[in-house]
N, C-alpha and C positions, 0 to 999 in steps of 0.2 A: 717979120716973117709972122702967120698961124700959126696959133700950135696946134700941134693933132691933139688928136681921140688919146683919150688915160690908155694907158696900157693895160688889161686886165692882167688879175693874179690869180699868181700859182694855186694850186689847188691842195690841203695840206697830205700829206701818207696816209693809208690807216697803215697803226702799232697794236701789234699786239704784247701785249705785258706777260711773260709766262715766269712766277715764282719758283721756286725748289728749293726745297733744303740742303745743307753743307750738307756733304760727304762726310761721315763720322770715319771716325781711325778707326773703331773697331763698329761693328756688323750689331746692327740690331739681335739681339734675341727676343724670340716671341715668347711671351709667361705664360704660359699655361695654368693649367687650374693648381691651383693649390692639393701638395699630398695632401692625405688626412693621414694623425697621431696614429705613430704600432707599434706606441712604446717607445720604453726608452733604450739609447743604441744599445747593443751585444759587440767584442769583441772577443776570437776568436784565443786569448790570452791577456792575463792583468796586462794592463795600458801598466807606459813606463813614465808617463808620463804626470802621475798624482803623487802623493807624498804617503808614504805608507803609514802602515798605521799604526796607533802612537805614537809620534814621534816623539815626542818630550819623553815618555816613561821613563825612572830609570829603574836598575835590575831587577821589579819584579813587575807584570806588569801590573796587579791590585792591591795595593802594600796592603799587609800585614794576612795578607791573607795567604801566600806560599807555606807552603807546608817547611820550610827552609829559611826563616825568615827566622832571625836570632831573638834573641834574645834582648839586646840593643836596640832593636830595630823594631821592635811593638813597644818597648820604652819609650821609643820618640815618636811612633804614629797613638800613642794616649797619650803623653805629656801636653801632641798638640789639642785635647780634646778637652783635657783640663785647663788651659789657657786658656782657651774659649771660652770655657765654662764659666771659668774665674772672670776675664769679663764683664759680662754677663750680671753676675754675682753682686760685682764692683758697680754694677750703673742702680743696680736696685738696691747695694745699701746707698750710695750717693741718692738715689732719690727720695731716698727715706729719708736720707740727713735736709737736702731740702724742705721736703715738706716740715715736720717737726721744726723748722726753725720760720717758716713760714707763720704757722702754730703761735709759733711763740710771739714772731713781733703781732700778730694778729691781740695778742692776750695785751703784751704793754699799748699797745691804741688802747684798746678797752677799758682800759682806766680809764681815760680820762674821753673819749669817743662812744659813737653808738657803732656796732660795724652792721657792713651790708648784712642780707639772709645770703644772697647769691656767695657773697667771697666766704662765706659761714661752710655754706654748703662744697664751696670746690674744696676746700680745705679740709673739709672732712673726708671727700669723696677719694682727697688725694694721700692724705696718712693714709686708710683704709687700701685702697690698690697697695701702695709703697709699703704694708704691712705688711702685704700675704706674699708682693714679691719675692723681697728682700729674703724670707729664711726658706722657703723653697727652694730660690735660683742658689743659694749660698747651701745649702743642704746636698744638692746634687752635687755644686762643683766639687766641698767639700771628699763626698762618695767615690768621687772618679778622682782625687788630689791622694788620695785614701792608697787607690790600687796604681794609682800612677810609684808612689812609694812600694812598695810591692814590687810592685812589676822593676824599678830603679836597685833596691835590695837586691834582687833576684843575679838584673846586670852587673850588679859590682862584685858580685861575689864570682860570678862566670869569667870577670877578668881578670879577676885580683889572685881567685882560688883560694880566700879564704873564705870559708862563712862568716852570715855574721856573729855583730859581735849579742845582738840578743836576737830570738827567735819569731814568728810574722806575732804568734799570737799576742806577745808580750808589749810588742807595737801596739795592737786593735786596746790591748785590755788597758793600755795609754792615754785609751781616748776620754776617758770617761774623765768626772766633774774629780780633781785632785789631782790626780796625777797626768794630766793633760796641761797645765801648768811646763812640769821639765821633758819628761818621756815623750814631749812632737821636739823639744830645740835637741832634745842629746842623741834624739835617731837619726836627724839629719844633723850630725856633723862630724855622728859616726861616718857614712854616708857617702858626706863630702871628704870626708878624709883616705876612705876607698879607692875615689874618683880619682885623687888626687895621686895615687898612685907612693901614699907615704908609709913608712914600715909599720907594720903591723903592735910593734914593743911602743911606740910614740903617742900619747898623750895626746889623741884630740882633745885637736880646740876650736872654735867659730872663724873663720872669715868675717871680716866687716858687714858684708852683706847679712848672712841669716846670723849676728847677732842682733845686730839692728831687725830683724824680723822675728828675734825670740823675744825681743823689749816688746815690741806691737803685742807681734802673737799674748803675751803676758796682760798687756797692759786691758788685748781688745776685752779679753777673760774676766778679772779683777772688774771693769765698766760695766760688762755684761752680767756681773748676780748687784750690787748695788745697784744696778736698773730695775731686773727685776727687784731684790729687798722694796728696793726704795717704792715702790708699787703698791706695795702692800699697804702707804698709808695712807692714811686721809688730811682732810684738807686744801684749800684752793691754795697754797704757799706748794706743798707736798709734791702738788699733781702742774706746778711751777715750774719746778727745780727737775720732775719726774723729765716734762717733754727739753730743759735742758739738758739731762743726760739724758736722753734718748740722741739727742742728735750726736754731742762727743760717741757715744759710744757703736753712734752707725761713720759716723765719721771714718775713725779708728779702724770697722772696719771691711772703711775701702783703705785705707792702709795697708791692713794683713792680706791684701785681695791681690795687690798688687806688685806686696812685697813675695806673694805667693809665686804669685805670675814669673817674679824674677831667678827666683831659685830655684823654682824650677827649667831655666830656661840656658841657670849656670850648669847646673847636676847634668843634665840631660846633654850638654855640649862638651863636657868631661867625659862622661862615658861614652857616648853616640858621636864623634866629632863627625860630620860632614867633613864629604875631598873635595877638594878645588873643583876638581872635574862637575860635581856636583850642585854646584851654587851656582852657573853657569844652564842658560836652555844650549838646547844642545841640537842641533839641525844636519839631519843628510841630506849628504852634499852629495853624494857618487853613493855609489852599490859597483862594488870587484868582483867579477866569478861569480853573474850572475847569468842562467842559461837565457839567452837566445828566445825568443816566443816566436814563433812559427808562424806566418803568415799568408794568410789562406791570397789564393791568385780572384784579382780582382775583375772580373769580365770586363769585357767593353759598353756595354751597358747596366753597365753596376750605375746607377747611383747615392749620390754622398750622403 
């Protein structure tokens, strides 16, 4: 057989592809022009979703300024100021002790070697700076501590109903050189005796903490007097001994400041003990009995 002619191929059909986006679950919203800022939102009534003003305050809005604040409350507030200033004074006296110790070490090194000029200038700058800060901060802390002592005596008299053993002017006179060795310790012993609620006819006896403070206080006063008199001497060895005495005096001053803080904290806790509820932060969880705020009716075209 003879092969026939090839059969013609079929022409492809024209197909138009059309792409369409998927149907969204929610219809698209036309983004309009961003509204202009017109100020903070306004409410017809105070919002109930916020925290009330001063949620962590206890008893009074501003401590110490309320007219009904008692002597014990004002004494406690003043004790916080005194403690802060005593810590500052302790830091300044400690800095002075370190500066004097640095100078003493340099005196020992200078016996066999030549000192650097830069180290000498740095030592002098530190000694002068600490020598100015320590007396100023100590004086300010002492004034506030005396004010706390007078306020604490008043609070103890109010709590016990008994007048203090000595008037305030004797306490102030007892801060002069000479009487300051015994009067401050006796005054604090009497105050501690009253704060503990001991009978008035019983002889006051200082606690271990107050005894340690009294001994350190007397040692600091004696060292300060010896250091002041030793500075009147002349000679290289006298100057070196003066540096060593100033180191001891500044170190004892730090101990006096720290023990004073402990004494203030102890007596304040006796005269004005904190309640258990005030030791923890209090959070407003629910408000009962508050009136329901009136809400304005919202129009259909109102924008949120």
